[in-house]
DOSE-179309 format. One record per residue: residue number from 1; residue in three letters; x, y, z of N, C-alpha, C, O in turn. Coordinates in Angstrom, 2 decimals. Example, Ala and Ser with C-alpha at 12.3 -4.5 7.8 and 13.67 -1.06 7.14 Angstrom:
REM DOSE-179309
PT    n  res     n_c1     n_c2     n_c3    ca_c1    ca_c2    ca_c3     c_c1     c_c2     c_c3     o_c1     o_c2     o_c3
PT    1  ALA    13.19    -5.69     7.80    12.30    -4.50     7.80    13.20    -3.30     7.80    14.24    -3.32     8.46
PT    2  SER    12.85    -2.25     7.08    13.67    -1.06     7.14    12.90     0.03     7.87    13.41     1.14     8.04
REM end
This chain:
REM DOSE-179309
PT    n  res     n_c1     n_c2     n_c3    ca_c1    ca_c2    ca_c3     c_c1     c_c2     c_c3     o_c1     o_c2     o_c3
PT    1  MET    -2.24   -13.59     5.41    -2.83   -14.84     4.92    -1.92   -15.42     3.85    -1.74   -14.82     2.79
PT    2  THR    -1.34   -16.57     4.13    -0.40   -17.18     3.19    -1.05   -18.19     2.27    -0.55   -18.43     1.17
PT    3  GLY    -2.16   -18.79     2.70    -2.86   -19.76     1.87    -4.34   -19.45     1.84    -4.93   -19.12     2.87
PT    4  ILE    -4.94   -19.54     0.66    -6.36   -19.24     0.52    -7.07   -20.47     0.03    -6.59   -21.16    -0.87
PT    5  SER    -8.22   -20.75     0.61    -9.03   -21.89     0.23   -10.41   -21.42    -0.20   -10.89   -20.38     0.25
PT    6  LEU   -11.04   -22.18    -1.08   -12.40   -21.86    -1.50   -13.38   -22.01    -0.35   -14.52   -21.56    -0.44
PT    7  ASP   -12.93   -22.65     0.73   -13.79   -22.81     1.92   -13.70   -21.61     2.86   -14.55   -21.44     3.73
PT    8  ASN   -12.66   -20.77     2.69   -12.56   -19.56     3.52   -13.72   -18.63     3.21   -14.17   -18.55     2.07
PT    9  THR   -14.20   -17.93     4.24   -15.29   -16.99     3.99   -14.75   -15.70     3.38   -13.58   -15.35     3.55
PT   10  VAL   -15.61   -15.01     2.67   -15.24   -13.74     2.06   -14.81   -12.74     3.13   -13.82   -12.03     2.96
PT   11  THR   -15.54   -12.70     4.23   -15.22   -11.77     5.31   -13.83   -12.04     5.87   -13.06   -11.10     6.11
PT   12  ALA   -13.49   -13.32     6.09   -12.19   -13.67     6.64   -11.06   -13.29     5.69   -10.02   -12.79     6.12
PT   13  ILE   -11.27   -13.53     4.40   -10.24   -13.19     3.41   -10.02   -11.69     3.34    -8.89   -11.22     3.32
PT   14  ALA   -11.12   -10.92     3.32   -11.02    -9.46     3.25   -10.32    -8.89     4.47    -9.64    -7.87     4.39
PT   15  ALA   -10.50    -9.55     5.61    -9.90    -9.07     6.85    -8.41    -9.38     6.95    -7.68    -8.70     7.66
PT   16  GLU    -7.96   -10.41     6.23    -6.59   -10.87     6.40    -5.69   -10.63     5.18    -4.47   -10.56     5.32
PT   17  LEU    -6.28   -10.50     4.00    -5.48   -10.33     2.79    -5.61    -8.92     2.25    -6.67    -8.56     1.74
PT   18  PRO    -4.57    -8.11     2.35    -4.64    -6.74     1.83    -4.99    -6.72     0.34    -4.44    -7.49    -0.45
PT   19  GLY    -5.91    -5.85    -0.01    -6.32    -5.73    -1.40    -7.51    -6.58    -1.76    -8.14    -6.36    -2.80
PT   20  ALA    -7.84    -7.56    -0.92    -8.94    -8.46    -1.23   -10.28    -7.73    -1.20   -11.17    -8.01    -2.01
PT   21  ALA   -10.42    -6.79    -0.27   -11.69    -6.05    -0.18   -11.99    -5.31    -1.47   -13.12    -5.33    -1.95
PT   22  GLU   -10.98    -4.67    -2.03   -11.18    -3.93    -3.28   -11.48    -4.89    -4.43   -12.29    -4.58    -5.30
PT   23  LEU   -10.84    -6.04    -4.44   -11.11    -7.04    -5.47   -12.55    -7.51    -5.38   -13.24    -7.62    -6.39
PT   24  PHE   -13.00    -7.81    -4.17   -14.40    -8.23    -3.99   -15.35    -7.13    -4.44   -16.36    -7.40    -5.09
PT   25  ARG   -15.04    -5.90    -4.09   -15.90    -4.78    -4.47   -16.02    -4.68    -6.00   -17.09    -4.38    -6.52
PT   26  SER   -14.90    -4.93    -6.71   -14.93    -4.83    -8.17   -15.82    -5.89    -8.80   -16.29    -5.72    -9.92
PT   27  HIS   -16.04    -6.99    -8.06   -16.91    -8.06    -8.55   -18.31    -8.03    -7.93   -19.10    -8.96    -8.09
PT   28  ASP   -18.60    -6.93    -7.21   -19.89    -6.79    -6.53   -20.16    -7.92    -5.54   -21.28    -8.42    -5.41
PT   29  ILE   -19.09    -8.32    -4.83   -19.19    -9.34    -3.80   -19.12    -8.64    -2.45   -18.15    -7.95    -2.15
PT   30  SER   -20.14    -8.81    -1.63   -20.17    -8.17    -0.32   -19.16    -8.84     0.62   -19.17   -10.06     0.79
PT   31  PHE   -18.28    -8.02     1.22   -17.32    -8.58     2.17   -17.63    -8.11     3.59   -16.91    -8.43     4.53
PT   32  CYS   -18.72    -7.35     3.73   -19.08    -6.82     5.04   -20.20    -7.67     5.64   -19.97    -8.81     6.03
PT   33  CYS   -21.38    -7.11     5.71   -22.49    -7.80     6.38   -22.90    -9.10     5.68   -23.35   -10.04     6.33
PT   34  GLY   -22.74    -9.15     4.35   -23.15   -10.35     3.63   -22.00   -11.24     3.26   -22.14   -12.11     2.39
PT   35  GLY   -20.85   -11.06     3.91   -19.66   -11.79     3.51   -19.36   -13.07     4.24   -18.31   -13.68     4.03
PT   36  ASN   -20.29   -13.51     5.11   -20.01   -14.73     5.87   -20.41   -15.98     5.08   -21.17   -16.82     5.56
PT   37  VAL   -19.88   -16.09     3.87   -20.14   -17.24     3.00   -18.82   -17.73     2.43   -17.89   -16.93     2.31
PT   38  PRO   -18.71   -19.00     2.10   -17.46   -19.51     1.52   -17.13   -18.81     0.21   -18.03   -18.36    -0.51
PT   39  LEU   -15.87   -18.71    -0.10   -15.42   -18.05    -1.32   -16.05   -18.69    -2.55   -16.45   -17.99    -3.48
PT   40  ALA   -16.14   -20.01    -2.56   -16.70   -20.71    -3.72   -18.14   -20.29    -3.96   -18.55   -20.06    -5.10
PT   41  GLU   -18.92   -20.20    -2.90   -20.32   -19.81    -3.03   -20.44   -18.36    -3.50   -21.27   -18.04    -4.34
PT   42  ALA   -19.60   -17.50    -2.95   -19.64   -16.09    -3.34   -19.29   -15.93    -4.82   -19.89   -15.11    -5.51
PT   43  ALA   -18.33   -16.73    -5.29   -17.95   -16.65    -6.70   -19.11   -17.05    -7.61   -19.41   -16.36    -8.58
PT   44  VAL   -19.74   -18.16    -7.28   -20.87   -18.63    -8.09   -22.00   -17.61    -8.09   -22.59   -17.34    -9.13
PT   45  ASN   -22.30   -17.05    -6.93   -23.37   -16.06    -6.82   -23.07   -14.81    -7.66   -23.98   -14.12    -8.13
PT   46  ALA   -21.77   -14.52    -7.84   -21.37   -13.35    -8.62   -21.18   -13.68   -10.10   -20.80   -12.82   -10.89
PT   47  GLY   -21.45   -14.93   -10.46   -21.31   -15.34   -11.85   -19.87   -15.58   -12.27   -19.52   -15.45   -13.44
PT   48  LEU   -19.02   -15.93   -11.28   -17.61   -16.16   -11.56   -17.25   -17.62   -11.33   -17.89   -18.31   -10.54
PT   49  ALA   -16.23   -18.08   -12.02   -15.69   -19.41   -11.76   -14.89   -19.33   -10.46   -14.01   -18.48   -10.34
PT   50  PRO   -15.18   -20.19    -9.48   -14.43   -20.14    -8.22   -12.93   -20.18    -8.41   -12.19   -19.48    -7.72
PT   51  SER   -12.46   -21.00    -9.35   -11.02   -21.11    -9.57   -10.43   -19.79   -10.09    -9.29   -19.46    -9.77
PT   52  ALA   -11.20   -19.05   -10.88   -10.72   -17.78   -11.41   -10.60   -16.74   -10.31    -9.63   -15.99   -10.24
PT   53  LEU   -11.61   -16.70    -9.43   -11.57   -15.76    -8.31   -10.43   -16.11    -7.37    -9.73   -15.23    -6.86
PT   54  LEU   -10.24   -17.40    -7.14    -9.14   -17.84    -6.28    -7.80   -17.43    -6.87    -6.90   -17.02    -6.13
PT   55  ALA    -7.66   -17.53    -8.18    -6.41   -17.14    -8.84    -6.14   -15.65    -8.67    -4.99   -15.24    -8.49
PT   56  GLU    -7.19   -14.84    -8.74    -7.01   -13.39    -8.54    -6.54   -13.09    -7.13    -5.68   -12.23    -6.92
PT   57  LEU    -7.09   -13.80    -6.17    -6.68   -13.58    -4.77    -5.24   -14.06    -4.55    -4.47   -13.41    -3.83
PT   58  GLU    -4.89   -15.17    -5.16    -3.52   -15.67    -5.02    -2.52   -14.71    -5.65    -1.38   -14.62    -5.20
PT   59  ALA    -2.95   -14.00    -6.69    -2.08   -13.00    -7.32    -1.79   -11.86    -6.35    -0.71   -11.26    -6.40
PT   60  LEU    -2.74   -11.55    -5.48    -2.51   -10.50    -4.47    -1.41   -10.93    -3.50    -0.60   -10.11    -3.06
PT   61  VAL    -1.41   -12.21    -3.17    -0.38   -12.73    -2.27     0.99   -12.58    -2.93     1.96   -12.16    -2.29
PT   62  VAL     1.07   -12.94    -4.20     2.34   -12.84    -4.93     2.79   -11.39    -5.02     3.97   -11.09    -4.87
PT   63  ALA     1.82   -10.49    -5.28     2.15    -9.07    -5.44     2.70    -8.46    -4.16     3.39    -7.44    -4.20
PT   64  ALA     2.41    -9.07    -3.02     2.85    -8.52    -1.74     4.28    -8.90    -1.39     4.80    -8.47    -0.36
PT   65  ARG     4.92    -9.69    -2.22     6.29   -10.10    -1.93     7.24    -8.91    -2.00     7.03    -7.99    -2.78
PT   66  ARG     8.27    -8.93    -1.17     9.16    -7.79    -1.07    10.59    -8.10    -1.52    11.50    -7.32    -1.21
PT   67  ASP    10.82    -9.20    -2.22    12.16    -9.54    -2.65    12.67    -8.49    -3.63    12.01    -8.21    -4.63
PT   68  ALA    13.83    -7.90    -3.35    14.37    -6.84    -4.19    15.62    -7.33    -4.92    16.48    -7.96    -4.30
PT   69  PRO    15.73    -7.06    -6.23    16.93    -7.45    -6.97    18.13    -6.61    -6.58    17.97    -5.52    -6.02
PT   70  GLU    19.32    -7.09    -6.87    20.55    -6.41    -6.47    21.00    -5.39    -7.52    21.41    -4.29    -7.15
PT   71  GLU    20.93    -5.73    -8.80    21.44    -4.85    -9.86    20.65    -3.54    -9.89    19.42    -3.55    -9.78
PT   72  THR    21.35    -2.43   -10.04    20.73    -1.11    -9.87    19.54    -0.88   -10.80    18.48    -0.46   -10.33
PT   73  SER    19.69    -1.14   -12.07    18.60    -0.91   -13.02    17.37    -1.74   -12.67    16.24    -1.24   -12.72
PT   74  GLU    17.59    -3.00   -12.32    16.48    -3.87   -11.94    15.87    -3.43   -10.61    14.66    -3.53   -10.41
PT   75  LEU    16.71    -2.94    -9.71    16.21    -2.45    -8.42    15.29    -1.25    -8.61    14.25    -1.15    -7.97
PT   76  ILE    15.68    -0.33    -9.49    14.84     0.83    -9.77    13.51     0.39   -10.36    12.45     0.89    -9.96
PT   77  GLY    13.55    -0.55   -11.30    12.31    -1.07   -11.88    11.43    -1.73   -10.83    10.21    -1.59   -10.86
PT   78  HIS    12.07    -2.43    -9.91    11.34    -3.10    -8.83    10.67    -2.06    -7.93     9.52    -2.24    -7.54
PT   79  ILE    11.38    -1.00    -7.59    10.82     0.05    -6.73     9.59     0.68    -7.38     8.58     0.91    -6.71
PT   80  ILE     9.69     0.95    -8.68     8.56     1.58    -9.38     7.37     0.64    -9.44     6.24     1.04    -9.15
PT   81  GLU     7.61    -0.61    -9.81     6.50    -1.55    -9.99     5.94    -2.03    -8.66     4.72    -2.05    -8.45
PT   82  ARG     6.84    -2.42    -7.75     6.38    -3.03    -6.50     5.85    -2.01    -5.49     4.94    -2.31    -4.72
PT   83  TYR     6.43    -0.79    -5.50     6.04     0.18    -4.50     5.28     1.38    -5.08     4.16     1.66    -4.65
PT   84  HIS     5.86     2.09    -6.04     5.17     3.27    -6.57     3.79     2.92    -7.12     2.80     3.53    -6.72
PT   85  GLN     3.72     1.97    -8.01     2.44     1.62    -8.61     1.48     1.04    -7.58     0.27     1.28    -7.64
PT   86  THR     2.01     0.28    -6.64     1.17    -0.32    -5.61     0.62     0.75    -4.67    -0.56     0.70    -4.31
PT   87  HIS     1.47     1.71    -4.26     0.98     2.79    -3.40    -0.17     3.53    -4.07    -1.19     3.81    -3.44
PT   88  ARG    -0.01     3.85    -5.36    -1.05     4.58    -6.08    -2.35     3.78    -6.11    -3.43     4.32    -5.84
PT   89  ALA    -2.25     2.51    -6.44    -3.45     1.68    -6.56    -4.14     1.51    -5.21    -5.37     1.56    -5.14
PT   90  GLU    -3.38     1.33    -4.16    -3.99     1.09    -2.85    -4.62     2.35    -2.27    -5.69     2.28    -1.67
PT   91  LEU    -3.97     3.48    -2.43    -4.56     4.73    -1.93    -5.86     5.06    -2.67    -6.75     5.70    -2.10
PT   92  ALA    -5.96     4.63    -3.92    -7.17     4.91    -4.70    -8.41     4.27    -4.09    -9.52     4.79    -4.26
PT   93  TRP    -8.24     3.14    -3.38    -9.41     2.53    -2.74    -9.42     2.70    -1.22   -10.48     2.62    -0.59
PT   94  LEU    -8.26     2.93    -0.63    -8.23     3.14     0.82    -8.91     4.45     1.21    -9.60     4.50     2.22
PT   95  ILE    -8.73     5.49     0.41    -9.31     6.79     0.76   -10.84     6.74     0.77   -11.44     7.14     1.77
PT   96  PRO   -11.51     6.25    -0.29   -12.98     6.17    -0.22   -13.46     5.21     0.86   -14.54     5.41     1.43
PT   97  LEU   -12.70     4.17     1.14   -13.10     3.25     2.21   -12.99     3.95     3.56   -13.84     3.75     4.43
PT   98  ALA   -11.96     4.76     3.76   -11.82     5.53     5.00   -12.97     6.53     5.13   -13.50     6.73     6.22
PT   99  GLN   -13.34     7.15     4.02   -14.47     8.09     4.04   -15.76     7.37     4.46   -16.57     7.92     5.21
PT  100  LYS   -15.94     6.16     3.96   -17.14     5.39     4.30   -17.17     5.06     5.79   -18.19     5.23     6.45
PT  101  VAL   -16.04     4.59     6.32   -15.98     4.22     7.73   -16.21     5.44     8.61   -16.92     5.36     9.61
PT  102  GLU   -15.62     6.57     8.25   -15.84     7.80     9.03   -17.30     8.23     8.97   -17.86     8.69     9.97
PT  103  ARG   -17.91     8.09     7.81   -19.31     8.51     7.65   -20.27     7.61     8.41   -21.18     8.09     9.09
PT  104  VAL   -20.07     6.31     8.30   -21.00     5.34     8.91   -20.77     5.21    10.41   -21.73     5.04    11.16
PT  105  HIS   -19.52     5.29    10.85   -19.20     5.03    12.26   -18.67     6.27    12.98   -17.96     6.16    13.98
PT  106  GLY   -19.00     7.45    12.46   -18.47     8.68    13.02   -18.80     8.91    14.48   -18.08     9.63    15.17
PT  107  ASP   -19.89     8.31    14.98   -20.27     8.51    16.38   -19.63     7.48    17.31   -19.83     7.52    18.52
PT  108  HIS   -18.84     6.55    16.73   -18.16     5.55    17.56   -16.92     6.19    18.20   -16.19     6.91    17.51
PT  109  PRO   -16.67     5.95    19.48   -15.51     6.59    20.13   -14.17     6.22    19.51   -13.19     6.96    19.67
PT  110  SER   -14.10     5.09    18.81   -12.85     4.68    18.19   -12.78     5.01    16.70   -11.82     4.63    16.03
PT  111  ALA   -13.77     5.72    16.18   -13.80     6.04    14.75   -12.56     6.86    14.37   -12.18     7.78    15.09
PT  112  PRO   -11.93     6.53    13.25   -10.71     7.24    12.82   -11.03     8.55    12.13   -10.76     8.71    10.94
PT  113  ILE   -11.61     9.49    12.86   -12.01    10.76    12.28   -10.78    11.54    11.79    -9.82    11.73    12.54
PT  114  GLY   -10.83    11.96    10.55    -9.71    12.68     9.95    -8.77    11.81     9.16    -7.85    12.32     8.53
PT  115  LEU    -8.98    10.49     9.19    -8.09     9.57     8.49    -8.10     9.82     6.98    -7.04     9.86     6.36
PT  116  SER    -9.28     9.99     6.41    -9.34    10.17     4.96    -8.60    11.43     4.52    -7.97    11.45     3.46
PT  117  GLN    -8.67    12.50     5.34    -7.95    13.73     5.00    -6.44    13.52     5.09    -5.68    14.04     4.27
PT  118  LEU    -6.01    12.76     6.09    -4.59    12.42     6.20    -4.11    11.66     4.98    -3.04    11.93     4.44
PT  119  LEU    -4.91    10.70     4.55    -4.54     9.90     3.39    -4.54    10.72     2.12    -3.72    10.50     1.22
PT  120  GLU    -5.46    11.67     2.03    -5.49    12.56     0.86    -4.21    13.38     0.79    -3.60    13.51    -0.27
PT  121  ARG    -3.79    13.94     1.93    -2.56    14.74     1.96    -1.35    13.87     1.64    -0.45    14.29     0.91
PT  122  LEU    -1.33    12.66     2.20    -0.22    11.76     1.93    -0.18    11.40     0.45     0.90    11.36    -0.15
PT  123  ARG    -1.34    11.15    -0.14    -1.36    10.80    -1.57    -0.82    11.95    -2.41    -0.05    11.74    -3.35
PT  124  HIS    -1.22    13.17    -2.08    -0.77    14.34    -2.83     0.76    14.48    -2.76     1.42    14.67    -3.78
PT  125  GLU     1.30    14.38    -1.56     2.73    14.55    -1.39     3.51    13.36    -1.93     4.58    13.52    -2.52
PT  126  LEU     2.97    12.16    -1.74     3.65    10.97    -2.21     3.67    10.92    -3.74     4.66    10.50    -4.33
PT  127  GLU     2.59    11.34    -4.36     2.54    11.35    -5.82     3.60    12.29    -6.39     4.28    11.95    -7.35
PT  128  GLY     3.72    13.47    -5.80     4.75    14.40    -6.26     6.15    13.83    -6.07     7.01    13.96    -6.94
PT  129  HIS     6.36    13.19    -4.93     7.65    12.59    -4.61     7.99    11.48    -5.61     9.10    11.46    -6.15
PT  130  MET     7.07    10.58    -5.85     7.34     9.45    -6.75     7.53     9.93    -8.19     8.36     9.40    -8.92
PT  131  THR     6.76    10.94    -8.58     6.90    11.47    -9.94     8.27    12.10   -10.13     8.89    11.92   -11.18
PT  132  ARG     8.77    12.83    -9.13    10.11    13.43    -9.22    11.17    12.34    -9.31    12.17    12.50   -10.02
PT  133  GLU    10.98    11.25    -8.61    11.94    10.15    -8.72    11.89     9.53   -10.11    12.93     9.28   -10.73
PT  134  GLU    10.68     9.28   -10.59    10.53     8.60   -11.88    10.98     9.45   -13.06    11.51     8.93   -14.04
PT  135  GLN    10.77    10.76   -12.97    11.06    11.63   -14.12    12.43    12.31   -14.05    12.97    12.73   -15.08
PT  136  VAL    13.00    12.42   -12.84    14.27    13.13   -12.70    15.37    12.24   -12.12    16.37    11.96   -12.78
PT  137  LEU    15.17    11.79   -10.89    16.25    11.09   -10.18    16.58     9.74   -10.80    17.75     9.46   -11.08
PT  138  PHE    15.58     8.91   -11.00    15.87     7.56   -11.52    16.50     7.59   -12.91    17.43     6.82   -13.16
PT  139  PRO    16.02     8.46   -13.83    16.72     8.54   -15.13    18.18     8.95   -14.98    19.03     8.45   -15.71
PT  140  MET    18.49     9.85   -14.03    19.89    10.22   -13.78    20.68     9.00   -13.34    21.82     8.80   -13.76
PT  141  MET    20.07     8.20   -12.49    20.75     6.99   -12.01    20.94     5.98   -13.13    21.98     5.33   -13.22
PT  142  GLN    19.93     5.85   -13.99    20.03     4.91   -15.10    21.16     5.30   -16.05    21.74     4.45   -16.72
PT  143  ARG    21.48     6.61   -16.08    22.58     7.07   -16.94    23.93     7.02   -16.22    24.95     7.41   -16.78
PT  144  GLY    23.93     6.54   -15.00    25.18     6.38   -14.27    25.44     7.40   -13.20    26.47     7.34   -12.52
PT  145  GLY    24.52     8.35   -13.04    24.68     9.37   -12.00    25.54    10.53   -12.48    26.01    10.55   -13.62
PT  146  SER    25.73    11.50   -11.58    26.56    12.67   -11.89    26.96    13.34   -10.59    26.53    12.94    -9.51
PT  147  ALA    27.80    14.35   -10.71    28.29    15.04    -9.52    27.19    15.80    -8.81    27.29    16.06    -7.61
PT  148  VAL    26.13    16.16    -9.53    25.06    16.96    -8.93    23.91    16.10    -8.41    22.90    16.63    -7.94
PT  149  ILE    24.04    14.79    -8.48    22.92    13.93    -8.10    22.66    13.97    -6.60    21.57    13.60    -6.16
PT  150  VAL    23.63    14.41    -5.82    23.44    14.42    -4.37    22.31    15.36    -3.97    21.64    15.13    -2.96
PT  151  ARG    22.08    16.42    -4.74    21.03    17.38    -4.37    19.64    16.78    -4.46    18.88    16.88    -3.50
PT  152  PRO    19.25    16.15    -5.59    17.93    15.51    -5.60    17.81    14.36    -4.61    16.73    14.11    -4.09
PT  153  ILE    18.91    13.67    -4.34    18.87    12.60    -3.34    18.59    13.18    -1.96    17.80    12.63    -1.19
PT  154  GLU    19.24    14.29    -1.65    18.99    14.94    -0.35    17.53    15.35    -0.23    16.92    15.22     0.83
PT  155  GLN    16.96    15.84    -1.33    15.56    16.24    -1.31    14.66    15.04    -1.09    13.69    15.12    -0.34
PT  156  MET    14.96    13.91    -1.74    14.16    12.70    -1.56    14.25    12.19    -0.12    13.26    11.71     0.43
PT  157  ARG    15.43    12.28     0.47    15.57    11.86     1.87    14.71    12.75     2.78    14.05    12.27     3.70
PT  158  HIS    14.72    14.04     2.50    13.91    14.97     3.29    12.43    14.63     3.15    11.69    14.64     4.14
PT  159  GLU    11.99    14.35     1.95    10.59    14.01     1.73    10.23    12.68     2.38     9.10    12.50     2.82
PT  160  HIS    11.17    11.76     2.45    10.92    10.52     3.18    10.64    10.81     4.65     9.76    10.20     5.25
PT  161  ASP    11.39    11.75     5.22    11.16    12.12     6.62     9.75    12.67     6.81     9.10    12.40     7.82
PT  162  GLU     9.28    13.45     5.83     7.93    14.00     5.91     6.88    12.90     5.81     5.85    12.96     6.47
PT  163  GLU     7.15    11.89     5.01     6.22    10.76     4.88     6.14     9.99     6.19     5.07     9.49     6.55
PT  164  VAL     7.24     9.90     6.90     7.24     9.23     8.20     6.31     9.96     9.16     5.62     9.33     9.96
PT  165  GLU     6.29    11.30     9.09     5.40    12.07     9.96     3.94    11.77     9.63     3.10    11.71    10.53
PT  166  HIS     3.63    11.58     8.36     2.27    11.19     7.98     1.92     9.82     8.56     0.80     9.62     9.04
PT  167  LEU     2.86     8.90     8.53     2.60     7.56     9.07     2.35     7.64    10.57     1.51     6.91    11.09
PT  168  ARG     3.05     8.51    11.25     2.83     8.67    12.70     1.44     9.22    12.96     0.77     8.81    13.91
PT  169  ALA     0.99    10.15    12.11    -0.35    10.71    12.28    -1.42     9.64    12.03    -2.43     9.60    12.73
PT  170  ILE    -1.20     8.78    11.04    -2.14     7.69    10.76    -2.18     6.73    11.95    -3.25     6.27    12.36
PT  171  GLU    -1.02     6.43    12.48    -0.93     5.55    13.65    -1.73     6.14    14.81    -2.41     5.42    15.54
PT  172  HIS    -1.65     7.46    14.97    -2.34     8.12    16.07    -3.85     8.09    15.89    -4.59     7.72    16.80
PT  173  VAL    -4.33     8.48    14.71    -5.77     8.61    14.50    -6.47     7.25    14.48    -7.66     7.16    14.76
PT  174  THR    -5.73     6.19    14.15    -6.32     4.85    14.14    -6.05     4.08    15.43    -6.40     2.91    15.56
PT  175  ARG    -5.40     4.76    16.39    -5.04     4.11    17.66    -4.20     2.86    17.42    -4.46     1.79    17.97
PT  176  GLY    -3.20     3.03    16.57    -2.33     1.90    16.26    -3.00     0.84    15.44    -2.68    -0.35    15.57
PT  177  LEU    -3.93     1.24    14.57    -4.69     0.31    13.74    -5.39    -0.74    14.60    -5.49    -1.91    14.23
PT  178  SER    -5.87    -0.29    15.74    -6.56    -1.17    16.67    -8.07    -1.14    16.40    -8.71    -0.10    16.54
PT  179  LEU    -8.62    -2.28    16.02   -10.04    -2.37    15.72   -10.87    -2.51    17.00   -10.48    -3.23    17.91
PT  180  PRO   -12.00    -1.82    17.07   -12.88    -2.01    18.23   -13.59    -3.35    18.14   -13.68    -3.94    17.06
PT  181  ARG   -14.07    -3.84    19.25   -14.79    -5.11    19.26   -16.03    -5.00    18.37   -16.78    -4.03    18.44
PT  182  GLY   -16.23    -6.02    17.55   -17.39    -6.05    16.69   -17.30    -5.17    15.46   -18.32    -4.85    14.84
PT  183  ALA   -16.08    -4.75    15.09   -15.90    -3.90    13.92   -16.45    -4.59    12.67   -16.29    -5.80    12.49
PT  184  CYS   -17.09    -3.81    11.81   -17.68    -4.36    10.60   -16.60    -4.74     9.59   -15.42    -4.44     9.78
PT  185  GLY   -17.03    -5.38     8.51   -16.10    -5.82     7.49   -15.36    -4.68     6.82   -14.18    -4.80     6.51
PT  186  SER   -16.05    -3.56     6.58   -15.41    -2.42     5.93   -14.31    -1.84     6.80   -13.21    -1.53     6.32
PT  187  TRP   -14.59    -1.68     8.08   -13.60    -1.14     9.02   -12.40    -2.08     9.11   -11.24    -1.65     9.11
PT  188  THR   -12.69    -3.37     9.19   -11.63    -4.37     9.27   -10.78    -4.36     8.01    -9.55    -4.39     8.08
PT  189  ALA   -11.44    -4.32     6.85   -10.71    -4.30     5.58    -9.86    -3.03     5.46    -8.75    -3.08     4.93
PT  190  LEU   -10.38    -1.91     5.94    -9.64    -0.66     5.90    -8.33    -0.77     6.67    -7.27    -0.39     6.17
PT  191  TYR    -8.41    -1.28     7.89    -7.20    -1.37     8.71    -6.24    -2.43     8.20    -5.03    -2.29     8.33
PT  192  THR    -6.78    -3.51     7.62    -5.92    -4.52     7.01    -5.16    -3.93     5.84    -3.95    -4.14     5.70
PT  193  GLY    -5.87    -3.17     4.99    -5.22    -2.53     3.86    -4.22    -1.48     4.30    -3.14    -1.36     3.71
PT  194  LEU    -4.57    -0.71     5.33    -3.66     0.32     5.84    -2.40    -0.31     6.43    -1.30     0.23     6.28
PT  195  ARG    -2.57    -1.44     7.09    -1.40    -2.10     7.68    -0.42    -2.51     6.59     0.79    -2.34     6.72
PT  196  LYS    -0.96    -3.06     5.51    -0.11    -3.47     4.39     0.51    -2.26     3.72     1.70    -2.27     3.39
PT  197  PHE    -0.29    -1.21     3.50     0.22     0.00     2.86     1.35     0.62     3.68     2.40     0.96     3.13
PT  198  THR     1.14     0.77     4.98     2.17     1.39     5.81     3.40     0.50     5.92     4.53     1.01     5.93
PT  199  ASP     3.21    -0.81     5.99     4.35    -1.72     6.02     5.16    -1.60     4.73     6.39    -1.61     4.76
PT  200  ASP     4.45    -1.48     3.61     5.13    -1.32     2.32     5.95    -0.03     2.29     7.10    -0.02     1.84
PT  201  LEU     5.34     1.05     2.78     6.03     2.34     2.74     7.26     2.31     3.65     8.29     2.89     3.31
PT  202  VAL     7.14     1.65     4.78     8.25     1.54     5.71     9.37     0.68     5.11    10.54     0.88     5.43
PT  203  THR     9.04    -0.27     4.26    10.04    -1.08     3.57    10.62    -0.34     2.38    11.82    -0.43     2.10
PT  204  HIS     9.78     0.39     1.68    10.16     1.13     0.47    11.21     2.20     0.76    12.22     2.27     0.07
PT  205  MET    10.98     3.02     1.77    11.88     4.14     2.03    13.30     3.70     2.40    14.26     4.24     1.84
PT  206  PRO    13.49     2.74     3.32    14.86     2.29     3.62    15.53     1.61     2.42    16.76     1.63     2.31
PT  207  LEU    14.74     1.01     1.54    15.33     0.40     0.35    16.01     1.46    -0.50    17.05     1.20    -1.11
PT  208  GLU    15.43     2.64    -0.54    16.07     3.74    -1.26    17.16     4.39    -0.42    18.28     4.60    -0.89
PT  209  ASN    16.82     4.70     0.84    17.76     5.43     1.69    19.05     4.65     1.97    20.15     5.22     1.95
PT  210  ALA    18.91     3.36     2.22    20.07     2.57     2.68    20.70     1.71     1.59    21.84     1.25     1.75
PT  211  VAL    19.99     1.47     0.50    20.52     0.58    -0.54    20.80     1.33    -1.84    21.93     1.30    -2.34
PT  212  LEU    19.78     2.00    -2.39    19.93     2.64    -3.70    20.71     3.95    -3.63    21.69     4.12    -4.36
PT  213  PHE    20.30     4.87    -2.79    20.91     6.20    -2.76    22.41     6.18    -2.46    23.17     6.89    -3.12
PT  214  PRO    22.88     5.38    -1.47    24.31     5.41    -1.15    25.21     5.03    -2.33    26.36     5.46    -2.38
PT  215  ARG    24.71     4.25    -3.27    25.53     3.87    -4.42    25.96     5.10    -5.21    27.08     5.17    -5.71
PT  216  PHE    25.05     6.07    -5.32    25.33     7.25    -6.12    25.94     8.37    -5.29    26.67     9.20    -5.83
PT  217  GLU    25.64     8.41    -4.01    26.29     9.39    -3.13    27.78     9.10    -3.06    28.60    10.02    -3.07
PT  218  ALA    28.14     7.82    -2.98    29.56     7.45    -2.92    30.28     7.81    -4.21    31.42     8.27    -4.16
PT  219  ARG    29.63     7.60    -5.36    30.25     7.94    -6.65    30.45     9.44    -6.76    31.47     9.91    -7.27
PT  220  SER    29.46    10.21    -6.29    29.54    11.66    -6.38    30.69    12.20    -5.54    31.41    13.11    -5.96
PT  221  GLN    30.84    11.65    -4.34    31.90    12.09    -3.44    33.27    11.74    -4.03    34.23    12.50    -3.90
PT  222  ALA    33.34    10.57    -4.67    34.62    10.13    -5.25    35.04    11.01    -6.43    36.22    11.14    -6.74
PT  223  ALA    34.01    11.60    -7.09    34.29    12.42    -8.26    34.73    13.84    -7.89    35.26    14.57    -8.72
PT  224  VAL    34.51    14.21    -6.60    34.86    15.57    -6.18    36.37    15.71    -6.02    36.86    16.78    -5.66
REM end
């Protein structure tokens, strides 16, 4: 969703704009069964100024941009802010939403049974991975790198491969993020958020593998 209007329904926005479902939930705005109302009406009913709610939603659109700076220090900052922090925030609401969908629709043949457990494992491994980058690898890079930097980079590449396997498992259990006919707002919002999350992760890893890491691998090899 590139443009949002106060005339758009809450349900439509939650289905098309990643992160909108969680924003609505934080304001006690129903985006599922009671979400077939214009955004302006939903804002007023929740005691919010429509323009303020619209601004929050537009901020989600801005946050989804993937433009990466060229300079190494700025690129590292961009990776942490745009991807690490975003992954953490999105998994925090995607996991309970997946649990809800599994609980409510567990008897549906297309229900993503096991999705929440997959996301829990991914969060655990991804958190360790990002923390190691933030506390060890990135500070080494900020100091200009060293001859031994290739070892943590190799480990990060290996962990990226493991994350890809998690994405394949998510793709499998959700049947390619394919919604069944008549899927409720929660199920729709879950898959919309998952699509954005997985797209981000797929963009994040090559940004490190193909852009950031080679800068220091080349320096290390030249120093040998």
